[in-house]
C-alpha positions as a Markdown table, in Angstrom:
| # | Residue | x | y | z |
|---|---|---|---|---|
| 1 | Lys | -74.2 | 7.1 | -17.1 |
| 2 | Gln | -73.9 | 6.4 | -13.4 |
| 3 | Arg | -77.5 | 5.9 | -12.9 |
| 4 | Leu | -80.6 | 3.4 | -14.6 |
| 5 | Asn | -82.9 | 7.3 | -14.7 |
| 6 | Asn | -79.5 | 8.9 | -16.7 |
| 7 | Leu | -79.0 | 6.3 | -18.9 |
| 8 | Leu | -82.6 | 6.2 | -20.3 |
| 9 | Arg | -82.3 | 9.9 | -20.5 |
| 10 | Ser | -79.3 | 9.7 | -22.4 |
| 11 | Leu | -81.3 | 6.2 | -24.8 |
| 12 | Ala | -84.0 | 8.6 | -25.0 |
| 13 | Phe | -83.0 | 11.3 | -26.4 |
| 14 | Gln | -80.4 | 9.5 | -29.0 |
| 15 | Leu | -83.7 | 7.2 | -30.4 |
| 16 | Tyr | -84.9 | 10.6 | -30.4 |
| 17 | Ser | -82.9 | 12.2 | -32.5 |
| 18 | Lys | -81.4 | 9.2 | -34.9 |
| 19 | Cys | -85.1 | 7.8 | -35.5 |
| 20 | Phe | -87.8 | 9.8 | -36.3 |
| 21 | Asn | -90.5 | 7.0 | -35.9 |
| 22 | Ser | -89.9 | 7.5 | -32.2 |
| 23 | Gln | -90.6 | 11.4 | -32.0 |
| 24 | Thr | -93.9 | 10.5 | -30.9 |
| 25 | Asp | -93.6 | 8.4 | -28.0 |
| 26 | Leu | -91.0 | 10.8 | -26.0 |
| 27 | Asp | -93.5 | 14.0 | -26.8 |
| 28 | Arg | -96.4 | 12.2 | -25.6 |
| 29 | Leu | -94.6 | 11.0 | -22.5 |
| 30 | Leu | -93.0 | 14.7 | -21.9 |
| 31 | Thr | -97.0 | 16.2 | -22.7 |
| 32 | Leu | -98.1 | 13.9 | -19.7 |
| 33 | His | -95.7 | 15.8 | -17.7 |
| 34 | Glu | -96.3 | 18.9 | -18.2 |
| 35 | Asp | -94.6 | 19.6 | -21.3 |
| 36 | Gly | -91.2 | 18.7 | -19.1 |
| 37 | Gln | -91.6 | 20.8 | -16.3 |
| 38 | Lys | -92.2 | 17.9 | -14.2 |
| 39 | Gln | -89.4 | 15.6 | -14.6 |
| 40 | Pro | -91.2 | 11.4 | -15.5 |
| 41 | Thr | -90.3 | 8.7 | -13.2 |
| 42 | Thr | -88.1 | 6.3 | -14.1 |
| 43 | Glu | -90.0 | 3.5 | -14.3 |
| 44 | Ser | -92.7 | 6.1 | -17.0 |
| 45 | Leu | -89.0 | 6.7 | -19.0 |
| 46 | Ser | -88.1 | 3.1 | -18.6 |
| 47 | Lys | -91.4 | 1.9 | -20.5 |
| 48 | Thr | -91.4 | 5.1 | -23.1 |
| 49 | Val | -88.0 | 4.1 | -24.2 |
| 50 | Gln | -88.5 | 0.6 | -24.1 |
| 51 | Ile | -91.4 | 1.8 | -26.9 |
| 52 | Met | -89.1 | 4.0 | -28.6 |
| 53 | Met | -86.8 | 0.5 | -29.2 |
| 54 | Lys | -89.8 | -0.7 | -31.0 |
| 55 | Arg | -89.2 | 1.6 | -33.6 |
| 56 | Pro | -86.4 | 1.3 | -35.3 |
| 57 | Gln | -85.6 | -1.6 | -38.1 |
| 58 | Lys | -82.3 | -2.0 | -36.4 |
| 59 | Leu | -81.0 | -1.6 | -32.5 |
| 60 | Arg | -77.6 | -1.7 | -31.2 |
| 61 | Ile | -77.5 | -0.7 | -27.7 |
| 62 | Val | -73.3 | -0.5 | -26.4 |
| 63 | Leu | -73.2 | 0.7 | -22.6 |
| 64 | Asp | -69.9 | 1.6 | -21.4 |
| 65 | Ala | -68.3 | 2.5 | -18.2 |
| 66 | Leu | -70.7 | 0.1 | -16.2 |
| 67 | Asp | -67.9 | -0.1 | -13.5 |
| 68 | Glu | -68.7 | 3.6 | -12.7 |
| 69 | Cys | -72.3 | 2.8 | -12.4 |
| 70 | Thr | -73.9 | 3.6 | -8.7 |
| 71 | Ala | -76.3 | 1.6 | -9.0 |
| 72 | Lys | -75.9 | -1.9 | -10.4 |
| 73 | Ser | -79.0 | -3.7 | -9.1 |
| 74 | Glu | -81.2 | -1.6 | -11.0 |
| 75 | Leu | -79.5 | -1.8 | -13.9 |
| 76 | Leu | -79.1 | -5.5 | -14.6 |
| 77 | Lys | -83.1 | -5.7 | -13.6 |
| 78 | Trp | -83.6 | -3.3 | -16.2 |
| 79 | Leu | -81.3 | -5.2 | -18.5 |
| 80 | Glu | -83.1 | -8.6 | -17.8 |
| 81 | Asn | -86.5 | -7.1 | -18.8 |
| 82 | Leu | -85.5 | -5.3 | -21.5 |
| 83 | Ser | -83.9 | -8.9 | -22.7 |
| 84 | Thr | -87.3 | -10.8 | -21.9 |
| 85 | Ser | -89.3 | -8.0 | -23.8 |
| 86 | Glu | -90.7 | -8.4 | -27.2 |
| 87 | Leu | -88.5 | -5.5 | -28.9 |
């Protein structure tokens, strides 16, 4: 995905579909945003994805096409924050 927001949406969808325990986290975010009628901010989506990432026993993330990213500094900052968080 070319933007951080798109990457986060993709990760949220994949976690939601593969990890039953993480579904309530995304459901809660969507409920706060009028059942998906309003789009969550990148920040709130990021926080939700990080919570969702704690649910599976094992988690591997593979990011492809990073050279196509149009917001590299935003992505690198997110990855840096992710690497220092307690997952």
